[in-house]
C-alpha positions as CSV (number, residue, x, y, z in Angstrom):
1,M,-2.9,-5.4,-30.0
2,F,-2.1,-1.8,-29.7
3,N,-5.7,-1.1,-29.3
4,D,-5.6,-3.8,-26.6
5,F,-2.3,-2.0,-24.9
6,L,-4.4,1.6,-25.0
7,N,-7.3,0.4,-23.9
8,A,-5.7,-1.1,-20.7
9,Y,-3.6,1.8,-20.0
10,K,-7.1,4.1,-20.3
11,E,-8.8,1.7,-17.8
12,F,-5.7,1.9,-15.5
13,W,-6.4,5.5,-14.8
14,I,-10.3,5.3,-15.5
15,K,-10.3,2.8,-12.3
16,A,-7.8,4.6,-10.5
17,T,-9.5,4.1,-7.2
18,D,-12.0,1.4,-8.1
19,F,-11.0,-1.4,-5.7
20,K,-13.8,-3.5,-6.5
21,G,-14.4,-5.5,-9.7
22,F,-11.5,-7.4,-11.5
23,T,-8.8,-7.0,-13.9
24,S,-7.7,-9.4,-16.0
25,R,-3.8,-10.8,-16.0
26,S,-3.7,-9.8,-19.8
27,D,-4.5,-6.2,-18.8
28,W,-2.1,-6.4,-15.8
29,W,0.9,-7.1,-17.8
30,L,-0.1,-4.5,-20.6
31,V,-0.3,-1.8,-17.8
32,Q,2.7,-2.9,-16.1
33,L,4.6,-2.9,-19.5
34,A,3.2,0.7,-20.1
35,N,4.2,2.1,-16.7
36,L,7.8,0.5,-17.5
37,I,7.9,2.1,-20.7
38,I,6.9,5.6,-19.1
39,S,9.3,5.0,-16.2
40,F,11.8,4.7,-18.5
41,L,11.3,7.9,-20.6
42,T,10.2,9.9,-17.6
43,I,12.8,9.1,-14.7
44,P,15.8,10.8,-16.4
45,I,13.8,14.2,-16.3
46,F,12.0,13.9,-13.4
47,L,15.2,13.0,-11.5
48,K,17.1,16.5,-12.9
49,T,13.8,18.7,-12.6
50,F,12.7,17.2,-9.1
51,G,15.0,15.2,-7.8
52,F,12.7,12.2,-7.5
53,N,10.2,10.1,-9.8
54,V,7.0,12.2,-9.9
55,Y,5.4,9.5,-12.3
56,G,6.1,6.7,-9.8
57,I,4.2,8.6,-6.8
58,V,1.2,9.9,-9.4
59,C,1.0,5.8,-9.6
60,I,1.0,4.7,-6.6
61,I,-3.1,4.5,-5.8
62,P,-4.0,3.4,-9.5
63,Q,-1.4,0.4,-9.1
64,I,-2.6,-0.9,-5.6
65,A,-6.3,-0.7,-7.0
66,I,-5.1,-2.5,-10.2
67,D,-3.4,-5.4,-7.8
68,V,-6.6,-5.4,-5.6
69,R,-8.7,-6.2,-8.8
70,R,-6.2,-8.6,-9.9
71,I,-5.6,-10.7,-6.7
72,K,-9.4,-10.8,-6.5
73,D,-9.8,-12.1,-10.1
74,F,-7.0,-14.6,-9.2
75,G,-9.4,-15.8,-6.2
76,K,-7.5,-14.3,-3.4
77,D,-8.8,-11.7,-0.7
78,W,-7.7,-7.9,-1.2
79,K,-5.6,-8.6,2.0
80,W,-3.4,-10.8,0.3
81,I,-1.9,-7.5,-0.6
82,F,0.3,-7.1,2.4
83,I,2.4,-10.0,1.4
84,N,4.3,-7.2,-0.5
85,L,5.5,-6.4,3.4
86,I,7.7,-9.5,3.2
87,P,11.0,-8.8,1.4
88,I,12.0,-11.0,-2.0
89,L,9.9,-14.0,-0.7
90,G,6.8,-12.1,-0.6
91,W,7.6,-9.9,-3.9
92,I,8.2,-12.9,-5.7
93,L,5.1,-14.6,-4.8
94,W,3.0,-11.5,-5.6
95,F,4.4,-11.0,-8.8
96,I,3.8,-15.0,-9.6
97,W,0.2,-15.0,-8.4
98,L,-0.8,-11.4,-10.5
99,G,1.9,-12.1,-13.8
100,F,1.0,-16.1,-14.1
101,G,-2.0,-17.1,-12.1
102,K,-4.8,-18.4,-13.2
103,T,-8.1,-16.1,-13.6
104,G,-10.7,-16.8,-11.3
105,N,-9.0,-20.0,-9.4
106,G,-11.9,-20.8,-7.9
107,K,-13.7,-18.3,-6.0
108,I,-14.8,-16.0,-8.7
109,N,-18.4,-16.0,-7.4
110,L,-17.6,-14.8,-4.1
111,Y,-16.8,-11.6,-5.8
112,R,-18.5,-11.1,-9.3
113,N,-22.0,-9.6,-9.7
């Protein structure tokens, strides 16, 4: 389990700018857990030092990339990322799709090689 955790987080950074391909639901969850733990540990330090969360800013592009890969694995087009612009309802729907949605969902051949 710990090895899966480390591999998922390592792949998160290796594929930081890869918007093609797929991310499994379990890898997405492991990365979210890793980012949550790291944020809890680093936010107090960064807020005192810089006045803002440096780790959160550094993770923006890799997080968008993993979300796009996960939403494609769910079976939706990447453009659905903009549902996050709808406050509360969009965020809840996004979280349900990425965190609890099926893998593939019938459109898997549309994107897979």
